[in-house]
C-alpha positions as CSV (number, residue, x, y, z in Angstrom):
1,M,144.1,84.1,125.2
2,I,142.8,84.7,128.7
3,L,139.7,86.9,129.0
4,F,137.6,88.2,131.9
5,H,134.0,89.0,132.7
6,T,132.6,90.6,135.9
7,G,129.0,90.3,136.9
8,F,126.6,89.1,139.6
9,S,127.0,85.4,138.9
10,E,129.4,82.7,138.0
11,I,128.9,82.3,134.3
12,R,130.2,78.9,133.2
13,K,128.0,78.8,130.0
14,P,127.6,82.3,128.6
15,D,124.6,83.2,126.4
16,I,125.4,85.3,123.4
17,H,121.7,86.0,122.9
18,Y,121.3,87.6,126.3
19,G,121.8,91.4,126.7
20,R,121.2,94.5,124.8
21,K,121.2,94.6,121.1
22,N,122.2,98.3,121.1
23,A,125.5,97.7,123.0
24,D,128.7,98.9,121.3
25,F,129.0,95.9,119.0
26,G,125.5,94.5,119.2
27,Q,124.3,91.5,121.1
28,G,126.9,89.0,122.3
29,F,129.0,88.1,125.3
30,Y,131.3,90.9,126.3
31,L,134.7,90.2,127.9
32,S,138.0,92.1,128.4
33,P,141.6,90.9,128.2
34,E,142.3,93.5,131.0
35,K,141.5,91.9,134.4
36,E,141.8,95.2,136.2
37,F,139.4,96.9,133.8
38,S,136.9,94.0,134.0
39,C,136.8,94.4,137.8
40,R,135.8,98.0,137.4
41,W,132.4,96.8,136.3
42,A,131.9,95.2,139.7
43,R,129.1,96.6,141.8
44,E,127.6,96.0,145.2
45,R,124.1,94.7,145.3
46,K,122.1,93.7,148.3
47,D,122.3,89.9,148.9
48,E,124.4,89.3,145.8
49,D,128.1,88.8,145.2
50,S,130.2,90.2,142.3
51,Y,132.1,87.5,140.5
52,L,135.2,87.8,138.3
53,N,135.0,85.0,135.8
54,T,138.1,83.9,133.9
55,Y,138.0,82.2,130.5
56,E,140.4,80.8,128.0
57,F,139.7,81.5,124.4
58,N,140.9,79.8,121.3
59,E,140.8,82.1,118.3
60,E,141.7,79.5,115.7
61,G,139.5,79.3,112.6
62,L,137.3,82.2,113.6
63,R,136.3,85.3,111.7
64,I,137.5,88.2,113.8
65,K,137.0,91.8,113.2
66,V,139.4,94.2,115.0
67,L,138.4,97.8,115.3
68,K,140.2,100.9,116.5
69,R,138.9,104.4,117.4
70,D,138.1,105.6,113.9
71,E,135.1,106.2,111.7
72,E,134.4,102.5,111.0
73,W,134.3,101.9,114.8
74,F,132.1,105.0,115.3
75,S,129.7,103.9,112.5
76,C,129.3,100.4,114.0
77,I,128.6,101.8,117.5
78,F,126.1,104.4,116.3
79,A,124.3,102.0,114.0
80,N,123.8,99.6,117.0
81,R,122.7,102.5,119.3
82,R,120.2,103.6,116.7
83,G,118.8,100.1,116.3
84,K,120.0,99.5,112.8
85,A,121.1,96.1,111.4
86,D,124.3,94.6,112.9
87,T,127.1,95.8,110.6
88,F,129.4,92.9,111.4
89,S,127.0,90.0,111.8
90,Q,129.2,87.8,109.6
91,Y,132.0,87.8,112.3
92,D,132.4,85.4,115.1
93,V,134.3,87.9,117.3
94,I,134.6,91.6,117.4
95,I,137.5,93.2,119.2
96,G,137.6,97.0,119.8
97,P,137.6,99.9,122.1
98,I,134.7,100.4,124.5
99,A,132.8,103.6,123.8
100,N,133.5,106.0,126.6
101,D,129.9,107.1,126.9
102,T,129.1,103.7,128.4
103,L,131.9,104.2,131.0
104,Y,131.3,107.9,131.9
105,D,128.1,109.9,132.3
106,T,127.8,112.0,129.1
107,M,124.1,112.6,129.6
108,G,123.1,111.0,126.4
109,I,124.5,113.9,124.4
110,L,126.3,111.7,121.9
111,T,123.1,110.2,120.5
112,S,120.8,113.2,121.2
113,G,121.3,114.8,117.8
114,F,122.8,117.9,119.4
115,L,126.3,117.0,118.0
116,S,127.2,116.2,114.5
117,D,128.6,112.7,113.9
118,E,132.1,114.2,113.6
119,Q,131.8,116.0,116.9
120,A,130.4,112.8,118.6
121,L,133.4,110.8,117.3
122,Q,135.7,113.5,118.8
123,I,134.0,113.0,122.2
124,L,134.3,109.2,121.9
125,E,138.0,109.5,121.3
126,L,138.6,111.2,124.6
127,G,139.8,109.5,127.7
128,P,141.6,106.2,128.2
129,E,141.1,103.4,125.7
130,Y,139.9,100.0,127.0
131,T,139.5,96.9,124.8
132,Q,136.5,94.6,124.7
133,W,136.0,91.3,123.0
134,V,132.5,90.3,121.9
135,I,131.7,86.7,121.3
136,K,129.0,86.9,118.5
137,S,128.6,83.3,117.2
138,E,127.9,79.9,118.6
139,K,131.1,78.7,116.9
140,A,133.2,81.3,118.8
141,L,131.3,80.5,122.0
142,S,132.2,76.8,121.6
143,Q,135.9,78.0,121.8
144,L,135.5,79.9,125.0
145,R,136.2,77.8,128.1
146,W,135.4,78.9,131.6
147,L,138.4,78.4,133.9
148,S,137.4,79.8,137.2
149,S,135.6,82.5,139.1
150,R,136.1,84.3,142.4
151,I,134.0,86.6,144.5
152,L,135.3,90.1,144.7
153,T,135.5,91.5,148.2
154,K,133.7,94.7,149.2
155,E,137.1,96.4,149.6
156,E,138.2,95.4,146.1
157,I,134.9,96.7,144.7
158,A,135.3,100.0,146.5
159,S,138.9,100.3,145.3
160,Y,137.9,99.7,141.7
161,R,135.0,102.2,142.0
162,L,137.4,104.8,143.2
163,T,139.5,104.3,140.1
164,V,136.4,104.8,137.9
165,E,135.4,107.9,139.8
166,R,138.9,109.4,139.3
167,E,138.8,108.6,135.6
168,E,135.3,110.0,135.2
169,T,136.4,113.3,136.8
170,E,139.3,113.6,134.4
171,F,137.0,112.6,131.5
172,Q,134.3,115.2,132.4
173,T,137.0,117.9,132.3
174,Q,138.1,116.8,128.9
175,F,134.5,116.4,127.8
176,A,133.6,120.0,128.9
177,E,136.7,121.4,127.1
178,K,135.8,119.6,123.9
179,I,132.2,120.7,124.0
180,Q,133.3,124.3,124.5
181,S,135.6,124.0,121.5
182,F,132.6,123.2,119.3
183,E,130.9,126.6,120.1
């Protein structure tokens, strides 16, 4: 399996203990099997380059939890967002959709208490579905091998950002329609 991670550095040895504990699937190293999607996370930052890191991953012998956009997925995400215990800490890898509120600006409405959990799930089900892989254990990390990295050009970053802007505009329309349907 080939996986990708985009960031401001070449990451030959990822750290699964670095990063937010309240991310979609808790703390871990987040990757995507979708190269084009991974590149959408690229940003320009003064005096820093954006790198696309490429990895090979061997899934053999690992405990892997696969989630889809449903209530189990929603419960996992909201437990992490609310600082509760990691629901799937016994797994080495979690594979599942990225919650769209991390992709598009939904103004914190999903976790504000303004919506019921059922309504928040309906919002999270909107828009395109992108998959993320989260390396959660040292065992899984030992089976992730860095292959290469390359610096993304300013033109590439600008192109990927335009794609995100187009998707966000489409999502905001769907979001507004769904919110109005709750009234």
